[in-house]
C-alpha positions in Angstrom: 210.3 55.7 33.0 210.0 58.8 30.6 210.6 62.0 32.2 207.6 64.2 31.3 205.3 61.8 29.7 202.7 61.9 32.2 203.2 65.7 32.4 202.1 65.7 28.7 205.8 67.4 28.0 207.7 66.5 24.7 211.4 65.7 24.7 213.9 68.0 24.1 218.0 68.6 24.2 220.7 67.6 27.1 221.2 70.7 28.9 224.6 71.0 28.3 224.0 70.9 24.5 222.2 74.1 25.0 225.0 75.5 27.4 227.6 74.8 24.4 224.9 76.3 21.9 224.6 79.5 24.2 228.2 80.0 24.6 228.9 80.1 21.1 226.1 83.0 20.4 227.9 84.9 23.4 231.0 84.9 21.7 229.9 87.2 19.5 228.3 89.5 22.0 231.4 89.3 24.2 234.8 89.5 22.6 236.8 88.7 26.1 234.9 85.5 26.7 237.2 82.9 26.7 236.8 79.3 27.5 239.4 76.8 29.5 239.1 72.6 29.0 240.1 70.0 31.0 240.7 67.9 27.6 236.9 66.7 27.8 235.2 70.1 25.6 233.7 67.5 22.9 231.8 66.2 26.1 230.8 69.5 27.8 230.1 71.1 24.5 232.5 74.1 25.0 234.1 72.7 21.7 231.2 74.7 19.8 233.1 77.7 20.9 236.3 76.8 20.6 235.3 76.0 17.0 234.4 79.2 16.1 236.5 81.2 18.6 240.0 78.8 18.5 242.2 81.8 19.4 240.2 82.3 22.8 239.4 78.6 23.3 242.5 77.1 26.0 242.7 72.9 26.4 245.2 72.7 29.4 244.4 68.7 29.3 243.5 66.4 32.1 244.7 69.0 34.7 241.6 70.2 36.7 243.5 72.5 39.1 245.8 74.0 36.8 243.3 75.2 34.6 241.0 76.8 37.7 244.5 79.0 38.4 244.8 79.7 34.6 241.2 80.8 35.0 241.3 82.8 37.9 244.3 84.6 35.9 242.5 85.4 33.1 239.8 86.6 34.7 242.3 89.0 36.7 243.1 90.4 32.9 240.3 91.0 32.7 239.0 88.2 30.2 235.6 86.0 31.3 237.0 82.7 31.9 234.4 79.7 31.3 236.0 76.9 33.0 234.4 73.6 32.3 234.5 70.0 33.1 232.7 66.8 34.5 230.9 68.0 37.2 232.7 65.2 39.5 236.2 66.3 38.2 236.0 70.5 38.5 234.7 70.9 41.5 236.1 67.6 43.5 239.6 67.9 41.9 240.1 71.0 41.7 237.8 72.6 45.0 241.2 74.2 46.8 241.8 75.9 43.5 238.8 77.0 43.2 238.5 78.6 46.7 241.4 80.0 46.8 241.7 81.2 43.2 238.6 82.1 42.3 236.2 82.6 45.1 237.7 84.1 48.0 239.3 87.0 45.5 235.6 86.9 43.6 237.0 86.8 40.6 234.7 86.8 37.4 234.6 83.4 36.5 232.6 80.8 35.4 232.4 77.2 36.6 230.2 74.4 34.3 230.2 71.4 35.6 228.5 69.1 32.8 227.4 65.3 33.3 226.2 65.9 37.0 224.3 63.5 39.0 223.6 59.9 39.0 222.0 60.0 34.8 225.7 60.3 34.0 224.9 56.2 33.7 227.3 54.0 32.6 230.4 55.9 33.7 230.0 55.0 37.3 230.2 56.2 40.5 233.7 58.0 40.1 232.2 60.0 37.1 229.1 61.1 39.0 228.9 64.6 40.9 226.4 64.0 43.5 228.3 66.3 46.0 229.1 69.5 43.8 226.3 71.5 44.8 227.1 71.1 48.3 230.8 71.9 47.5 229.9 74.7 45.5 227.7 76.2 48.2 229.9 75.6 50.8 231.9 79.0 48.9 230.9 82.5 50.3 230.2 84.7 47.0 229.6 82.0 44.8 226.3 81.7 42.5 224.8 78.3 41.8 222.4 77.4 39.0 220.7 74.2 38.1 218.5 74.4 35.0 216.2 72.2 34.2 215.7 71.9 30.6 217.5 73.1 27.1 215.8 76.6 27.0 216.5 77.7 30.5 219.8 76.1 30.3 220.4 78.7 27.3 218.9 81.7 29.2 220.9 80.5 32.3 224.0 80.5 30.2 223.3 84.2 29.1 222.7 85.4 33.1 225.8 83.4 34.3 228.0 85.4 31.8 225.8 88.7 32.5 226.6 88.1 36.3 229.5 89.9 37.7 231.5 87.0 40.1 231.7 83.7 40.6 229.3 81.4 39.3 228.6 77.4 39.2 226.1 76.0 36.5 225.3 72.7 37.0 224.3 70.7 33.5 223.3 67.1 32.3 224.5 64.9 29.8 221.0 62.9 29.1 218.3 64.6 27.3 215.4 66.0 29.2 211.8 67.3 28.6 211.0 70.8 27.3 209.4 72.6 30.2 210.0 76.4 28.9 209.5 78.3 26.3 211.5 81.1 24.4 209.5 83.8 26.5 210.2 82.2 30.2 212.0 84.3 32.4 215.2 83.3 34.0 216.7 85.6 36.6 219.5 84.6 39.2 217.9 83.9 42.5 214.3 84.1 41.4 212.4 80.9 41.4 209.3 79.5 38.8 206.0 78.4 40.1 205.2 76.0 37.3 202.4 74.6 38.4 200.1 76.4 41.5 198.0 74.0 44.0 197.3 74.7 48.2 197.3 71.5 49.1 201.5 70.9 49.1 204.6 72.6 47.3 207.1 70.2 45.6 210.3 72.2 44.6 213.0 70.6 42.4 215.9 71.5 40.2 217.4 69.9 37.0 216.4 67.1 36.0 214.1 66.6 38.6 211.4 69.4 38.1 210.3 67.0 34.6 209.6 64.3 37.1 208.2 66.4 39.8 205.6 68.2 37.1 204.9 64.1 36.3 204.5 63.8 39.9 202.0 66.6 40.4 200.1 65.5 37.1 199.5 62.2 38.5 198.4 63.8 42.3 196.0 65.5 40.5 194.2 62.9 38.9 193.8 61.9 42.9 192.4 65.4 44.0 195.6 66.6 45.3 196.3 69.9 43.9 200.3 70.4 44.2 202.3 73.5 43.8 205.6 73.1 41.6 208.2 75.2 41.8 211.8 75.2 39.9 214.4 76.2 42.4 216.8 76.6 39.4 219.2 79.0 41.8 219.9 77.3 45.5 222.5 80.3 45.7 221.2 82.6 46.2 217.8 81.4 47.2 214.7 82.6 47.0 213.8 82.8 50.1 210.7 84.6 49.3 209.0 81.8 47.1 209.8 79.4 49.9 208.1 81.1 52.8 204.8 81.7 50.6 204.6 77.8 49.5 205.0 76.8 53.4 202.4 79.6 54.1 200.0 78.9 51.8 200.4 75.1 51.1 201.5 74.1 54.7 203.9 71.1 53.3 206.7 71.3 51.2 208.6 68.1 49.3 212.1 68.8 48.1 213.9 66.6 45.4 217.1 66.7 43.5 219.4 64.9 41.8 222.1 64.9 44.8 223.3 63.6 47.9 220.8 64.5 50.8 223.6 66.7 52.9 224.4 70.0 51.6 222.2 70.7 48.6 218.9 72.0 47.8 217.0 70.4 50.7 219.5 71.5 53.4 219.3 75.1 51.6 215.4 74.7 51.9 215.1 73.8 55.3 217.3 76.1 57.2 215.0 78.7 55.3 211.7 77.1 56.3 213.5 76.5 60.5 213.9 79.8 60.3 210.9 81.5 59.0 207.6 79.1 58.4 208.0 76.1 60.2 206.1 73.7 58.4 206.2 69.3 57.6 209.4 68.5 54.9 209.9 65.3 53.1 213.3 65.0 50.8 213.7 62.9 48.1 217.2 62.7 46.8 220.3 60.3 45.9 220.4 59.7 50.0 223.8 59.1 51.7 225.7 57.0 49.7 227.1 56.5 46.3 225.1 55.4 42.8 226.9 52.7 40.5 227.0 51.7 37.2 224.0 51.5 35.0 221.8 53.1 32.5 220.4 56.2 33.3 216.6 55.1 33.5 217.7 52.0 36.2 219.8 54.0 38.0 216.9 56.9 38.7 214.3 53.8 39.6 216.9 52.2 42.0 217.8 55.2 43.8 214.6 56.4 43.9 214.1 59.5 42.0 210.8 59.1 40.3 207.6 60.5 40.1 206.4 57.2 42.4 208.8 58.3 44.8 207.8 61.8 44.9 204.0 60.7 45.3 204.8 58.5 48.2 207.0 61.8 50.1 203.8 63.9 49.2 201.3 61.3 51.0 203.9 61.1 53.9 204.4 65.1 54.4 200.1 65.5 54.0 199.9 62.7 57.1 201.9 64.9 59.6 
């Protein structure tokens, strides 16, 4: 499966690569920007920042809970700490410290979870952050951002640093297609409509945006005009875009590289139920853990494909 092929998209860099490059650029602009790592800076790409600003980069070892506590202290001293690790390690291992040292006191700490989702591949289920969005969204005051490609990831990194307050930024391991260009907008809390349509709305974020565009291109050949929305911010959610889509298309399919519970689908369903109830369907990992395998094979096995989205569209249009 080549993501973006049906939609005519060109393969670009991984969002983690864009995050690392953006962080180095921002380091020159924000002298109080620092990084705190859990010994995986080469994988998360914070080592790019560390090589440029070695006196502002702290590797605390494989100690995620301590890493988050240190970041809270640095924020209290006026720094802008960017704490990074694999999404599974950061959100799952250090959740209590994130809650008590960052979210509850509203510290200006930026949490970046890379290698999120099942597309991490051969590293296996224990390394796959597939409940991270649910955990991050459960914390009051924490913004949750999931960029779709390298260009938006670079813009999201800047938006994250400029945002005052805690932010969770989710990045992926594998290369993804280029969806945006240098002039495309990126505002935390404001969704982007990538393709217009009146028959159904497909809302996605992260890796699934390219796959949603593939599905929309394939549907168009059958006469179905699907609107595609990149809901890159799960919290705060762009409720206006959701209500508009529900009103104008009457049906919504939500797709995400995350568990069924507590992610983008749950957040959007809450808005739809409260404001403009319409039939909905969901394409996600489900209520299970994935397994070790190549990313393409895992995406197929767990139904994160354009074909699965088309099946959901067909189902929701029959209701």
